[in-house]
N, C-alpha and C positions, 0 to 999 in steps of 0.2 A: 479572860486569861486565868485559868486555874493554877494555883501555886500551892504546893505542899511543902512545909518546912519541917525539918527534923534536926536533932543534934546527934552527931555520929562520931565514932572513933574507928580506927582501922588497925591493922597489924603490920608487922615487918614482913609478913609473908606476902609475896607478890600475887595480886589478883588481877583478873582481866575479864571484862564483859562489855556488853552494849545494852542500851535500853531504848524503848520506844517513846521516850520523852526527852526533853532538854533538861540538863542538870547543871546547876552551879554549885561549886564547892568553895566555901569561904572560911578560911582558917580562923579560929578563935585563939588557939594556943598550939604552938608547934607548926610543922610544915608537912605538906603532903608531896611525895615524889610521884609524878604522873607522866605518862607517856601515851601519846596518840598521834594521829597524822599531823595535826596542826601545832604540836608542842611536845617538848621533852625537857623536864627539869622540875625544880621545886616551886611550890606556891606557898607563900608565907602570910601571916596576919597583915591586914591592910591590902590584900589582893583577893581576886576571885578568878577561878578558872571556869570557863564555859565549855561544857561537853555537849555537843549537839546530838540530836536524835539519831540513833543508828551508828554513832561513832564507836568503834572498838577502842577501849582504853585499858591501860594497866596502871596499877597504883600501889604504893606502900606508904606507911606512916608509923611513927612510934605509937605504942598503945596509949601513952599519956596524952597525946595530941587530941584536940577536940575541934569539930567543924560544924558550921551551919550548912546544911545541904538543902537546896531548893530544887524540887522537881517541878517542871513547868510544862504544860501542854503547848504553850506558845511563848514567844519572846517579845519584849517591848521593841519598838522601832529602832532604838539605838543599838540593840544587839542582833536584830534580825539580819542585817546585812553582813558585810565583810569586816566585822569587828574583830579585834585581837582576841586570841583564845584566852590569854591571861591579861588582866588589866588591874590597875590600882583603883581602889574604891575611896569614896569621900569620907571625911571625918564623921558627918552625920550618920552614914550607913554603918561605919565601924562601931559607933556607939550603940546603934540600934541592934546590932548583932548581940551585944551583951544583954540587952533587954529581952531579945528573943530567947536566949539561953535561959535566963532567969525564969521567964514565964513558962516555957515548955517543960522545964525540968521539975516544976513545983505544983502544977495544977493541970487538970483536964477540963477545958471549957471550949466546946466547939465554936461557939459564937465569937469568943475572944480570939481563938486561933485564926478564924476567918479574917477578923479585923487586922490581926498582926500580919497575915499574909498579904492583905491588900496594901497596907502601908509599906511593907517590904517591896512589893512590886512597883509602887509609886517612886520610892527612893531609887530603885534600880533603874527605872526609866529616866531619871534625872542625872544619871552618872555621865560625867564627861569622860569618855573612854580614853584614858591615858594609858599607853602600853606599859607593861611591867617595867619597873625601873630598878636600877642598881640598888642593892640594899643600903649602900652608904647614902644615896640620895633619898631613899625611903626614910631613913632616920632623920634627915634634915626636914623633909616634908612634915613628919609627925611632930618634930620639935617646934617647927613654926606654928602649926595648927594649935598646939597647946599653949603658946605664949604670944598670941597676937597683941596682947596689951603691953608687952615689953619692947624696949628698943633692941632690935636684933641687928647685929653687925656681921658682915661677911666673915670676919676672922672667927667669930663665935660659931657660926654655922659650919665653917670649914673644920673647926675642931671637932664638932659633932660627927662630921663625916670622916674624920681622920685623914684629911687631905690638906694640901696647901690651898691658900686662897685662890690661886690661879687655876689649880686642878679642879677645885670645887665649882667655881664659876663656869668653867668649860664643860665639865661633866653634867652639871645641872642643866645648862642650856641644851646640850645634846639629848638628854633624857626627857626633859619636860617641854622643850620647845619655846621657852622664854627665859629671860634672865631671872636670877634669884629675886631681885627687887621688884620686877614686874609681877612675878607670881605672888610675892608677899603682899603687894599692894592690892592685887585682885582678891586675895583671901580676906584682907582687911575690909575692903569695900563691900564684899558679899556679906560678911558678918555684920557690918554697920547697917546695911539695908534691911537685914532680917531683924535686927534690934529695933530699928526705927518702926518697922511694920508691926512687931509683935510685943513690944514692951512700952511702958510709959516712962522710960529713962529720959533724962534730959539729953540734949545734943552734946553738951559738954561731957557727961558721963559716958555716952556712947563713944565719943572721940577718944576718951581715955582708955576704954576697953579694947579699942583696936589700935592702940599705940601712938595716939596723937595727943600731945600736951597743949598744942596750939589749935584752938577750935577753928580759927580762920583758915589755917592750913588744911585741916580736915575738910572743911566745907568746900574749899577750892578743889581738892582732890575728888571728893564725892561728886561735885558738879561736873567735873571733867569726865568721870566714868559714866554717869547716868543722865546727864543733860538737865539736871535740876538740882537745886540746893537741898540739903537735908531738911531745912524748914519746910519747903514746899512738898517734899516727899512724905514727911511724917503725916499719919492719918489725923 
């Protein structure tokens, strides 16, 4: 699966075309307004739009906006089927886009570019394809991902979304498909599993980094999620 990555900007002048490869546009800064058969609207940082081979599309963006663009001759399995045209991307992929921008803008190294493209394709294949979400819920998702070590209460998250607690809980479940606390727990457990696998941190420190002051409570939750205790999981 060949992937070519580039950093691009567009203009306020409306353009339209089609191409003989698949393309993903992932905003770094600013939004792109895009229109084609499967979608019409804005795509913002934290999201990706998939334009399939042969699809005629029209687009505009502020000249200051920047995007990572991936031209692909084939798609990973999670995108090959009836996936949403616009979907939210994971925090690891969001951070990797910054790395891509820094590398591609400052040096020319074909071997490194190939490695960067391979890692991008692997991260893309791991995406849980969550449809585009309301910008208020997107703010909540980002806020949670950046503060997993903190105690996060629904009233705080509702304030981030500029919604009442009831509105926030309702809209979050409609958009994400699970409750706020279910999603937060899932994020914390995924982070804990990665830390257990890839660091030499103590279980107590890992528990603290994912928002648990009580190691026993953390261990019970981890065991419920993955079927084994943190002690057994750690390499």
